[in-house]
C-alpha positions as CSV (number, residue, x, y, z in Angstrom):
1,X,73.6,77.3,70.0
2,X,76.1,78.7,72.6
3,X,78.5,81.7,72.1
4,X,80.2,84.5,73.8
5,X,78.7,87.9,73.2
6,X,79.6,91.5,74.3
7,X,76.5,92.7,76.1
8,X,74.9,96.2,75.7
9,X,72.4,98.4,77.3
10,X,69.6,96.3,75.8
11,X,70.8,93.4,77.9
12,X,71.0,95.2,81.2
13,X,67.7,93.8,82.6
14,X,69.1,90.3,82.1
15,X,72.4,91.2,83.5
16,X,71.1,92.7,86.7
17,X,68.5,89.9,87.2
18,X,71.4,87.4,87.2
19,X,73.4,89.6,89.6
20,X,70.6,89.9,92.0
21,X,70.0,86.2,92.0
22,X,73.6,85.1,92.2
23,X,74.7,87.6,94.9
24,X,71.5,87.4,96.8
25,X,70.5,91.1,97.0
26,X,67.5,93.1,95.8
27,X,67.8,96.4,94.1
28,X,65.2,99.2,94.3
29,X,64.2,100.9,91.0
30,X,66.4,103.8,92.0
31,X,69.3,101.6,92.7
32,X,69.0,99.7,89.4
33,X,69.1,103.1,87.6
34,X,72.4,103.9,89.4
35,X,73.8,100.4,88.7
36,X,73.0,100.8,85.0
37,X,74.8,104.2,84.9
38,X,77.8,102.5,86.5
39,X,77.7,99.7,84.0
40,X,78.1,102.1,81.1
41,X,81.9,102.0,81.7
42,X,81.9,98.2,81.9
43,X,82.7,95.8,79.1
44,X,80.3,92.9,79.9
45,X,80.9,89.5,78.3
46,X,78.0,87.1,78.3
47,X,77.7,83.4,77.6
48,X,74.6,82.9,75.6
49,X,72.7,79.6,75.5
50,X,69.8,79.5,73.1
51,X,69.9,83.4,73.0
52,X,69.5,83.6,76.8
53,X,72.1,84.9,79.2
54,X,73.6,81.9,81.0
55,X,76.8,83.5,82.6
56,X,78.6,86.8,82.6
57,X,81.8,88.6,83.4
58,X,82.2,92.3,83.8
59,X,85.6,94.0,82.9
60,X,86.0,97.6,84.2
61,X,88.7,99.6,82.3
62,X,90.7,101.3,85.1
63,X,94.3,102.5,85.8
64,X,96.5,101.9,88.7
65,X,99.8,103.1,90.1
66,X,102.8,100.7,90.5
67,X,106.0,102.3,91.7
68,X,104.8,105.7,90.6
69,X,104.0,104.5,87.0
70,X,100.5,104.3,85.5
71,X,99.3,100.9,84.3
72,X,96.0,100.1,82.5
73,X,94.1,97.5,84.5
74,X,91.0,95.4,83.8
75,X,88.9,95.0,86.9
76,X,86.9,91.8,86.9
77,X,83.6,91.9,88.7
78,X,80.0,90.5,88.6
79,X,81.1,87.0,87.6
80,X,77.9,84.9,87.8
81,X,76.1,81.9,86.3
82,X,72.5,80.7,86.5
83,X,72.4,77.4,88.5
84,X,71.3,75.2,85.6
85,X,74.4,76.2,83.7
86,X,77.0,75.9,86.5
87,X,80.0,73.6,86.5
88,X,80.0,73.4,82.7
89,X,83.1,75.5,82.1
90,X,81.3,78.7,81.1
91,X,83.1,81.0,83.6
92,X,86.5,79.5,82.6
93,X,85.9,80.3,79.0
94,X,84.6,83.8,79.7
95,X,87.6,84.5,81.9
96,X,90.0,83.3,79.1
97,X,88.1,85.4,76.6
98,X,88.2,88.4,78.9
99,X,91.9,88.1,79.4
100,X,92.6,87.9,75.7
101,X,90.5,91.0,75.1
102,X,92.2,92.9,78.0
103,X,95.6,92.0,76.4
104,X,94.4,93.4,73.0
105,X,93.3,96.6,74.8
106,X,96.6,97.1,76.6
107,X,95.3,96.2,80.0
108,X,98.5,94.6,81.3
109,X,97.2,93.7,84.8
110,X,93.8,92.7,86.2
111,X,92.3,92.9,89.7
112,X,89.4,91.1,91.3
113,X,87.8,90.5,94.6
114,X,87.4,86.7,95.0
115,X,84.5,84.8,96.3
116,X,87.0,81.9,96.5
117,X,90.8,82.4,96.4
118,X,91.6,78.8,95.2
119,X,89.0,79.2,92.4
120,X,90.7,82.2,90.9
121,X,94.2,80.9,91.5
122,X,93.4,78.3,89.0
123,X,93.1,81.1,86.4
124,X,96.3,83.0,87.3
125,X,95.2,85.5,89.8
126,X,96.9,85.7,93.2
127,X,96.4,87.6,96.5
128,X,98.4,90.8,96.3
129,X,96.5,93.1,98.7
130,X,95.6,92.7,102.4
131,X,93.3,94.7,104.6
132,X,94.5,95.6,108.1
133,X,91.4,96.2,110.3
134,X,91.4,97.8,113.7
135,X,88.7,97.9,116.4
136,X,89.9,100.5,118.8
137,X,88.1,101.7,122.0
138,X,87.5,105.4,121.4
139,X,89.0,106.2,124.8
140,X,92.3,104.9,123.5
141,X,92.4,107.8,121.0
142,X,91.8,110.5,123.7
143,X,95.2,111.9,124.2
144,X,97.2,115.0,123.5
145,X,98.0,114.8,119.8
146,X,99.8,118.2,119.8
147,X,98.5,119.2,116.4
148,X,98.7,122.5,114.6
149,X,95.7,123.3,112.4
150,X,92.0,122.5,112.5
151,X,89.4,120.1,111.1
152,X,86.1,121.0,109.4
153,X,83.3,119.0,107.9
154,X,82.7,119.5,104.2
155,X,80.1,118.5,101.6
156,X,80.4,115.6,99.2
157,X,80.9,118.1,96.4
158,X,84.2,119.3,97.8
159,X,86.9,118.2,95.3
160,X,89.7,118.9,97.7
161,X,89.5,115.1,98.4
162,X,90.7,114.3,94.9
163,X,94.0,116.1,95.3
164,X,94.7,114.6,98.8
165,X,93.9,111.1,97.6
166,X,96.1,111.4,94.6
167,X,99.1,112.6,96.7
168,X,98.5,109.9,99.3
169,X,98.2,107.2,96.7
170,X,101.7,108.0,95.4
171,X,103.1,106.4,98.6
172,X,101.7,103.0,97.8
173,X,101.6,100.3,95.1
174,X,98.6,99.2,93.3
175,X,96.2,102.0,94.2
176,X,93.4,102.9,91.9
177,X,93.7,106.2,89.9
178,X,90.2,107.7,90.3
179,X,88.4,109.9,87.8
180,X,85.6,112.2,88.9
181,X,82.9,109.7,87.8
182,X,84.5,107.0,90.0
183,X,84.5,109.3,92.9
184,X,80.8,110.1,92.5
185,X,79.6,106.6,91.7
186,X,81.8,104.4,93.8
187,X,83.4,106.4,96.7
188,X,81.0,109.1,97.8
189,X,77.3,109.2,98.3
190,X,74.8,111.8,99.4
191,X,74.8,110.5,103.0
192,X,78.6,110.5,103.4
193,X,80.1,112.4,106.3
194,X,83.4,114.0,105.4
195,X,85.9,115.8,107.5
196,X,89.0,117.7,106.2
197,X,92.1,118.6,108.1
198,X,93.8,121.9,107.4
199,X,97.3,123.1,108.4
200,X,98.1,126.5,109.8
201,X,98.2,128.0,106.3
202,X,94.6,126.9,105.7
203,X,95.8,124.2,103.2
204,X,93.9,120.9,103.3
205,X,96.2,118.0,104.2
206,X,93.9,115.1,105.0
207,X,90.4,113.8,105.0
208,X,88.0,111.3,106.5
209,X,84.9,109.6,105.1
210,X,83.0,108.1,107.9
211,X,79.7,107.3,109.6
212,X,78.5,106.9,113.2
213,X,75.8,104.4,114.1
214,X,74.9,102.4,117.2
215,X,77.9,103.6,119.2
216,X,80.4,102.7,116.5
217,X,82.5,105.2,114.6
218,X,83.2,103.5,111.2
219,X,86.0,105.0,109.2
220,X,85.3,104.3,105.5
221,X,88.4,106.0,104.2
222,X,91.2,108.2,105.4
223,X,94.0,109.8,103.4
224,X,96.5,112.4,104.4
225,X,99.6,114.3,103.2
226,X,101.3,114.9,106.5
227,X,101.7,113.3,109.9
228,X,100.2,116.3,111.5
229,X,97.1,116.0,109.2
230,X,96.8,112.3,110.3
231,X,97.0,113.3,113.9
232,X,94.3,116.0,113.5
233,X,92.0,113.4,112.0
234,X,92.6,111.0,114.9
235,X,91.8,113.8,117.3
236,X,88.6,114.5,115.4
237,X,87.6,110.9,115.7
238,X,88.3,111.0,119.5
239,X,86.0,113.9,119.9
240,X,83.1,111.6,119.1
241,X,83.5,109.9,122.5
242,X,79.9,111.0,123.5
243,X,78.5,109.2,120.5
244,X,80.7,106.1,120.0
245,X,82.4,103.6,122.2
246,X,84.6,102.0,119.6
247,X,86.2,102.9,116.2
248,X,86.5,100.5,113.3
249,X,88.9,101.4,110.6
250,X,90.8,99.8,107.7
251,X,94.3,101.0,107.3
252,X,97.4,100.3,105.2
253,X,99.3,97.2,106.3
254,X,102.3,99.3,107.4
255,X,100.2,101.6,109.6
256,X,101.8,102.7,112.9
257,X,98.9,103.8,115.1
258,X,99.7,101.4,117.9
259,X,103.1,103.2,118.4
260,X,101.2,106.4,119.3
261,X,98.7,104.9,121.8
262,X,99.3,104.4,125.5
263,X,97.4,101.2,125.3
264,X,98.2,99.5,121.9
265,X,96.5,96.2,122.7
266,X,93.4,96.5,120.7
267,X,91.9,94.2,118.0
268,X,94.1,94.1,114.9
269,X,93.4,91.8,112.0
270,X,95.1,91.3,108.6
271,X,92.7,89.8,106.0
272,X,93.5,88.9,102.4
273,X,91.6,91.3,100.2
274,X,92.0,91.7,96.4
275,X,93.8,89.4,93.9
276,X,95.9,90.6,90.9
277,X,97.0,89.0,87.7
278,X,99.5,89.9,85.1
279,X,97.6,89.8,81.8
280,X,100.6,90.4,79.5
281,X,103.9,89.4,81.0
282,X,106.1,90.7,78.2
283,X,104.4,94.2,78.2
284,X,104.4,94.4,82.0
285,X,108.1,93.6,82.3
286,X,108.9,96.2,79.6
287,X,106.9,98.9,81.4
288,X,108.0,98.0,84.9
289,X,110.2,100.7,86.5
290,X,113.0,98.5,88.0
291,X,115.8,100.1,90.0
292,X,118.9,100.6,87.9
293,X,121.2,97.6,87.7
294,X,123.9,98.7,85.3
295,X,124.3,97.9,81.6
296,X,126.2,94.6,82.3
297,X,123.5,93.0,84.4
298,X,121.0,90.5,83.1
299,X,118.4,88.1,84.5
300,X,116.5,85.2,83.0
301,X,113.0,84.8,84.2
302,X,111.4,81.4,83.5
303,X,107.6,82.1,83.9
304,X,104.8,79.5,83.8
305,X,101.2,80.6,83.1
306,X,99.1,77.5,83.0
307,X,95.9,79.3,82.0
308,X,97.0,82.0,79.6
309,X,99.7,79.9,78.1
310,X,101.0,82.5,75.7
311,X,102.6,84.2,78.7
312,X,104.7,81.1,79.5
313,X,108.3,81.7,78.4
314,X,111.8,82.6,79.3
315,X,112.3,86.3,79.5
316,X,115.8,87.7,79.3
317,X,116.1,91.1,81.0
318,X,119.0,93.3,80.1
319,X,119.9,97.0,80.6
320,X,117.6,96.7,83.6
321,X,116.0,100.0,84.9
322,X,113.2,102.2,83.8
323,X,113.7,101.2,80.1
324,X,114.5,97.5,80.5
325,X,115.1,95.5,77.3
326,X,113.3,92.2,77.2
327,X,113.7,89.2,74.9
328,X,111.2,86.3,75.1
329,X,111.7,82.8,73.9
330,X,110.2,79.4,74.5
331,X,110.2,78.4,78.2
332,X,113.5,76.8,79.2
333,X,112.2,74.5,82.1
334,X,115.6,72.7,82.5
335,X,117.7,75.8,82.7
336,X,119.5,76.1,86.0
337,X,120.4,79.8,85.8
338,X,117.8,82.4,86.4
339,X,114.5,82.4,88.3
340,X,111.7,79.9,87.9
341,X,108.3,81.1,89.0
342,X,104.6,81.1,88.3
343,X,102.8,84.1,86.9
344,X,101.1,84.4,90.3
345,X,104.3,84.7,92.2
346,X,105.7,87.1,89.6
347,X,102.8,89.4,90.3
348,X,103.3,89.2,94.1
349,X,107.0,90.1,93.6
350,X,106.6,93.0,91.2
351,X,103.7,94.6,93.0
352,X,105.8,94.5,96.2
353,X,103.4,92.3,98.1
354,X,106.2,89.6,98.7
355,X,109.9,89.9,98.3
356,X,111.7,87.4,96.0
357,X,114.1,86.3,98.7
358,X,111.1,85.5,101.0
359,X,109.4,83.4,98.3
360,X,112.7,81.7,97.6
361,X,113.2,80.7,101.3
362,X,109.7,79.3,101.3
363,X,110.5,77.3,98.1
364,X,107.7,79.0,96.3
365,X,110.1,80.1,93.5
366,X,113.3,78.4,92.4
367,X,116.6,79.4,90.9
368,X,120.1,80.4,91.7
369,X,120.4,82.3,94.9
370,X,122.6,85.0,93.4
371,X,120.0,85.7,90.7
372,X,117.1,85.9,93.1
373,X,119.1,88.2,95.4
374,X,119.9,90.4,92.5
375,X,116.3,90.5,91.4
376,X,115.2,91.4,95.0
377,X,117.5,94.4,94.8
378,X,115.9,95.6,91.6
379,X,112.4,95.8,92.9
380,X,111.5,99.0,94.8
381,X,110.1,98.5,98.3
382,X,106.7,100.0,98.5
383,X,103.6,99.0,100.5
384,X,100.6,97.7,98.5
385,X,97.2,99.3,99.1
386,X,93.8,99.2,97.6
387,X,91.0,101.2,99.3
388,X,88.4,100.7,96.6
389,X,86.0,97.8,95.9
390,X,84.3,96.6,92.8
């Protein structure tokens, strides 16, 4: 007999045995204890075959910021199947079940880090976050940064980081809202090196989490509230020139470091990172903080979701703004007015990863140009960013 079951602590040994096999790593006894503690916040769905775990999906209840508003998000992780059960549709059924449960729980969006982008596109997720990676000769950072303030190393117990991150996050779309447990379990560890930048009034305005090994300074995370704080942290990195030859960092896609360097020709890569999915289109559109359009404006969105078909429909948006009114009806595929798009491209547009007019010019969405232009004007412009991993 086969069925889907919500797994509990008594199933953790089976869960982590499958994870270690599928993702090809081996956990020490200490690491397994930590993983089990982390898993306590997960909702884990297992496909049971003859009372044995055959496949699993973890859903992590989290929250994210989109245009300054909080949205509940289901983070998908730990998707794995034992080889003898692969290619039998178990993961597909688990993902569909997980999405329906997320919808019940009010998680209107979902993120995941894909092992294969095409695989998860089949189920409605789409790339919505990029990583911009720099490899910079440390000599390039040795310049007069003209800063006012100072930098000090602090311990991993310093909660100053929480405030700085929260303020930094407000500048971006899609960032994770971290609670203290997430900081301790998923961001910081006992070996973390942390430096904090202070202004002349002794107020912390930025931080680095980093490590130095084999002549490489690796920046694990940087957040700052002021440009001066950012420059102080760069100067601090440059002061490691006796220990490191190069600096490796991941930065927001709109980062401007090359503009400040005498030699801006260093290795710069943009790599697709996380995918996002809208779990509940109607709820997401109702919650979304559009820019005000006036009471006489309306837009029809013809949305296709081929996996979670209950999302497919024609959505009429009126009184568009922070309290948009939405009416949903059966999908009008032949309707010429309005905007025709997949649930994947709707996610890219509303998160701000791609603009509607750009997708229109690439023939990735269809519709009347005037409607798409109007829709483009209603979506705030804000850079996407995700500094976390799960």
